[in-house]
C-alpha positions as CSV (number, residue, x, y, z in Angstrom):
1,M,-2.7,-6.3,15.4
2,N,-3.6,-2.3,13.4
3,T,-6.8,-1.9,12.0
4,L,-7.1,-0.2,8.3
5,L,-10.4,1.9,7.6
6,V,-9.6,3.8,4.0
7,L,-12.2,7.2,4.1
8,V,-13.3,8.4,0.7
9,V,-16.0,10.8,0.9
10,D,-19.1,8.3,2.0
11,D,-17.6,5.5,1.0
12,I,-15.6,3.0,4.1
13,I,-12.9,0.8,4.2
14,I,-12.9,-1.3,7.2
15,T,-10.5,-4.0,8.0
16,R,-8.2,-5.9,10.5
17,F,-7.6,-9.5,11.8
18,S,-10.2,-9.7,14.6
19,S,-13.9,-9.6,13.5
20,V,-14.7,-9.0,17.0
21,I,-12.3,-5.6,17.3
22,I,-13.7,-4.9,13.8
23,Q,-18.0,-5.5,14.6
24,H,-17.1,-3.0,18.4
25,F,-15.9,-0.2,15.9
26,I,-18.8,-0.1,13.3
27,N,-21.1,0.0,15.9
28,Q,-19.3,2.9,17.3
29,L,-19.2,5.0,14.1
30,R,-23.2,4.2,13.9
31,Q,-23.2,6.0,17.5
32,Q,-22.5,9.0,15.2
33,L,-23.5,8.4,11.5
34,A,-25.9,6.6,10.1
35,L,-23.9,3.3,8.4
36,K,-25.0,0.9,5.4
37,D,-23.1,-1.6,6.4
38,L,-22.2,-4.2,3.0
39,E,-21.0,-7.2,4.2
40,R,-17.8,-8.2,1.4
41,L,-16.1,-6.0,-1.2
42,H,-16.7,-6.6,-4.3
43,Y,-16.0,-2.9,-5.9
44,F,-14.4,0.5,-4.4
45,L,-13.4,3.8,-6.2
46,G,-13.3,1.4,-9.8
47,I,-11.2,-1.9,-8.3
48,E,-13.5,-5.0,-9.0
49,V,-12.5,-6.8,-5.6
50,S,-12.9,-11.1,-5.6
51,W,-11.9,-13.3,-2.8
52,L,-9.4,-16.0,-4.0
53,S,-10.7,-19.7,-2.0
54,D,-7.3,-19.2,-0.1
55,G,-8.6,-15.9,1.9
56,R,-6.9,-13.0,-0.7
57,L,-8.2,-11.0,-3.0
58,H,-7.9,-10.7,-6.5
59,L,-8.1,-6.2,-7.3
60,S,-8.6,-5.9,-10.7
61,Q,-9.9,-2.3,-12.9
62,A,-10.3,-4.1,-16.7
63,K,-14.7,-2.9,-15.5
64,Y,-12.6,0.7,-15.7
65,I,-10.9,0.5,-18.6
66,I,-13.8,-0.9,-20.5
67,N,-15.5,1.6,-19.6
68,L,-13.5,4.6,-20.3
69,L,-12.3,3.0,-23.3
70,Q,-16.2,2.8,-24.7
71,K,-16.6,5.7,-23.3
72,E,-14.1,7.7,-25.9
73,N,-14.8,5.0,-28.4
74,M,-11.4,3.8,-28.0
75,L,-12.3,0.1,-27.5
76,G,-11.4,-1.6,-30.6
77,S,-7.8,0.3,-30.4
78,N,-4.2,-1.4,-31.0
79,P,-2.4,-0.8,-27.7
């Protein structure tokens, strides 16, 4: 099985089917780095993450897009 590690500056996502392996990996990282485990992923790099009841993920950038439109005073614009 593969382990997926996503690292962007100071934000990290670690995922794998085995939570035991993830915990072991996190423990190894903690020996070298100061880590804060936020548990389940909810938001990362402008992407909202929703956990569905069947275990799948729903990814959305709606919040990011609305904030961008508000910033540019284009919220009421037509597509």
